[in-house]
C-alpha positions as CSV (number, residue, x, y, z in Angstrom):
1,M,25.1,-11.2,-14.5
2,P,21.8,-9.9,-13.2
3,T,21.1,-11.0,-9.7
4,K,17.3,-10.8,-9.7
5,T,14.8,-12.6,-11.9
6,I,11.4,-11.1,-12.4
7,Y,8.5,-12.2,-14.5
8,S,6.2,-10.2,-16.8
9,K,3.4,-12.2,-15.3
10,Y,3.5,-14.0,-12.0
11,D,1.6,-17.2,-11.4
12,K,-0.6,-16.7,-8.3
13,K,-0.5,-20.4,-7.6
14,Q,3.1,-20.0,-6.5
15,I,2.3,-17.3,-3.9
16,P,1.1,-19.7,-1.1
17,N,4.4,-21.5,-1.2
18,L,6.4,-18.3,-0.5
19,P,7.5,-17.2,3.0
20,R,5.1,-14.7,4.5
21,V,6.3,-11.1,5.0
22,L,4.9,-8.9,7.8
23,F,5.6,-5.3,8.6
24,P,8.5,-5.4,11.1
25,G,8.1,-1.9,12.6
26,R,5.9,-0.1,15.1
27,I,2.2,0.4,14.5
28,I,0.4,3.4,16.0
29,V,-3.4,3.8,15.8
30,I,-4.7,7.3,15.5
31,L,-8.1,7.9,17.1
32,T,-8.4,11.7,17.5
33,A,-7.7,14.9,15.4
34,E,-5.1,15.9,18.0
35,E,-3.2,12.6,17.6
36,A,-3.5,13.1,13.8
37,E,-1.7,16.4,14.0
38,K,1.2,14.9,15.9
39,A,1.4,11.9,13.5
40,V,1.3,14.1,10.4
41,D,4.1,16.3,11.8
42,Y,6.2,13.2,12.3
43,L,5.4,11.8,8.8
44,M,6.2,15.1,7.1
45,S,9.8,14.7,8.2
46,A,10.1,11.5,6.0
47,D,11.3,11.4,2.4
48,I,9.1,8.5,1.3
49,L,5.7,7.4,2.6
50,G,3.6,4.3,1.7
51,F,-0.2,4.8,1.5
52,D,-3.2,2.5,1.5
53,T,-6.8,2.5,2.7
54,E,-9.3,-0.1,4.0
55,T,-13.1,-0.2,3.8
56,K,-15.6,-2.5,5.4
57,P,-16.9,-4.7,2.6
58,I,-20.6,-4.9,1.7
59,F,-21.8,-8.0,-0.1
60,K,-24.7,-6.3,-1.8
61,R,-24.5,-4.8,-5.3
62,G,-24.7,-1.0,-5.6
63,R,-23.8,-0.3,-2.0
64,Q,-20.5,0.7,-0.5
65,N,-19.3,1.8,2.9
66,K,-17.1,4.9,3.4
67,V,-13.4,4.3,3.7
68,A,-12.6,3.4,7.4
69,L,-8.9,3.4,7.6
70,L,-6.0,5.3,6.1
71,Q,-2.6,3.7,6.7
72,V,0.6,5.7,6.1
73,S,4.0,4.1,6.6
74,T,7.6,5.0,6.7
75,Q,10.2,2.2,6.5
76,D,9.8,1.5,10.2
77,T,6.7,3.2,11.5
78,C,3.1,2.9,10.3
79,F,0.2,5.1,11.5
80,L,-3.4,3.8,11.1
81,F,-5.8,6.8,10.9
82,R,-9.3,5.6,11.8
83,L,-11.3,7.8,9.5
84,N,-14.5,6.3,10.7
85,R,-13.7,8.1,14.0
86,I,-11.9,11.3,13.0
87,G,-13.0,11.8,9.4
88,L,-10.8,13.7,6.9
89,C,-9.5,16.1,9.6
90,P,-7.3,19.1,8.6
91,A,-4.0,17.2,9.5
92,I,-4.8,14.4,7.0
93,V,-5.8,16.9,4.3
94,R,-2.5,18.6,4.9
95,L,-0.6,15.4,4.4
96,L,-2.6,14.4,1.3
97,E,-2.0,17.8,-0.3
98,T,1.7,18.4,0.5
99,T,4.4,18.2,-2.2
100,D,7.2,18.0,0.3
101,V,7.2,14.2,0.5
102,V,6.9,11.4,-2.0
103,K,3.7,9.4,-1.4
104,I,3.7,5.9,-2.8
105,G,0.4,4.1,-3.7
106,L,-0.9,1.2,-5.7
107,S,-4.1,1.8,-7.7
108,W,-4.2,5.0,-5.8
109,H,-6.9,6.7,-7.9
110,D,-9.4,4.3,-6.3
111,D,-8.2,5.3,-2.8
112,I,-8.4,9.0,-3.7
113,A,-12.0,8.6,-4.9
114,A,-12.9,6.8,-1.7
115,L,-11.2,9.4,0.5
116,R,-13.0,12.2,-1.4
117,K,-16.3,10.8,-0.2
118,R,-15.2,11.8,3.3
119,G,-14.0,15.3,2.4
120,D,-12.5,17.5,-0.4
121,F,-8.8,17.8,-1.0
122,K,-6.3,18.2,-3.8
123,P,-4.0,15.2,-3.9
124,N,-0.3,16.1,-4.6
125,G,3.0,14.3,-4.6
126,F,1.7,10.8,-5.3
127,F,3.7,8.1,-7.1
128,E,1.5,5.4,-8.7
129,L,3.4,2.1,-8.7
130,Q,1.2,0.6,-11.3
131,E,2.3,3.3,-13.8
132,H,6.0,2.7,-13.3
133,M,6.5,-1.0,-12.7
134,S,5.6,-1.6,-16.3
135,E,8.9,0.2,-17.2
136,L,10.6,-3.0,-15.8
137,G,8.4,-5.2,-18.1
138,I,6.0,-6.3,-15.3
139,E,2.3,-6.7,-16.3
140,D,0.7,-8.2,-13.2
141,M,0.1,-5.2,-10.9
142,S,-1.7,-6.4,-7.8
143,L,0.2,-5.8,-4.6
144,A,0.5,-9.5,-3.8
145,K,1.8,-10.4,-7.2
146,L,4.2,-7.5,-7.3
147,Y,5.7,-8.2,-3.9
148,A,6.0,-11.9,-4.7
149,N,7.6,-11.1,-8.1
150,I,10.1,-8.6,-6.8
151,F,10.9,-10.0,-3.4
152,G,9.9,-13.7,-3.4
153,E,7.7,-13.2,-0.4
154,R,4.0,-13.6,0.3
155,I,1.7,-10.8,1.6
156,S,-1.3,-12.4,3.3
157,K,-4.7,-11.0,2.2
158,R,-6.7,-12.9,4.8
159,E,-7.8,-9.8,6.7
160,Q,-8.8,-7.8,3.6
161,L,-12.6,-8.5,3.9
162,S,-12.7,-8.1,7.7
163,N,-14.7,-5.4,9.6
164,W,-12.7,-2.2,9.4
165,D,-15.4,-0.3,11.2
166,S,-15.0,-2.4,14.3
167,D,-14.6,-0.6,17.6
168,I,-11.2,-2.1,18.1
169,L,-8.9,-3.4,15.4
170,T,-7.4,-6.8,16.0
171,D,-3.6,-7.3,15.9
172,K,-4.1,-9.2,12.7
173,Q,-5.9,-6.3,11.1
174,K,-3.3,-3.9,12.2
175,G,-0.5,-6.1,10.8
176,Y,-2.3,-6.5,7.5
177,A,-3.0,-2.8,7.1
178,A,0.5,-1.8,8.0
179,T,2.1,-4.4,5.7
180,D,0.2,-3.1,2.7
181,A,1.3,0.5,3.2
182,W,4.9,-0.5,4.1
183,A,5.1,-2.8,1.1
184,C,4.6,0.2,-1.2
185,V,7.7,1.9,0.3
186,M,9.8,-1.3,-0.3
187,L,8.5,-1.7,-3.8
188,Y,9.3,1.9,-4.7
189,K,12.8,1.7,-3.3
190,E,13.5,-1.5,-5.3
191,Y,12.0,-0.1,-8.4
192,L,14.4,2.8,-8.2
193,R,17.3,0.5,-7.7
194,L,16.4,-1.8,-10.5
195,K,15.7,1.0,-12.9
196,E,19.1,2.6,-12.2
197,T,21.2,-0.6,-12.1
198,R,19.3,-2.8,-14.6
199,D,20.3,-5.5,-12.2
200,Y,17.6,-8.0,-13.2
201,N,16.6,-10.5,-15.8
202,L,13.1,-10.3,-17.2
203,V,11.3,-13.5,-18.1
204,V,8.5,-12.8,-20.5
205,V,5.7,-15.2,-19.8
206,Q,3.1,-16.1,-22.4
207,E,-0.5,-16.6,-21.5
208,E,-0.3,-20.4,-21.4
209,E,2.9,-20.5,-19.5
210,T,3.5,-20.5,-15.8
211,A,6.0,-18.4,-14.0
212,M,7.9,-20.0,-11.1
């Protein structure tokens, strides 16, 4: 019998009751173009990378800050590139354009649009989770709902609206940012496993129903 139950739609009211997950590896903050070169050399040796970005919020309609942070994670190491300090330097462009590594993102077209406001590049090698999770019958595609649905754990979004342009990122900000990028790696690997093994049971939830 299938060992995993997943839902077409996941009830967000259940998420606060789940155990919290936090990136368990090392987090390295990148503050210079020279550090970025070394970080990208390291990342290019990986097979799979999780990507995400963070931007300081503006609570006024029609205005938006430039993306402040690009986080890129392997399964055990996450680099936080402070784009508000280094911009879209050549090393980052090299990483965004390479086809030598699979880059996993969620709603990645939004991140690409934000990054392009800092510099021009041709994105290559990206795998959009939202386009493929539907193959399993999942309809709710936010990161928090996907992770809760697939792994039964909660990703805290408490730091999402914090100041990403701050001179120094707090430990909570670092943990939040790294978790989001790392979660893309974990979701991708589980997607591949479930697609190959079909080792899951899909519960189709109607609009008026609640998934547990």
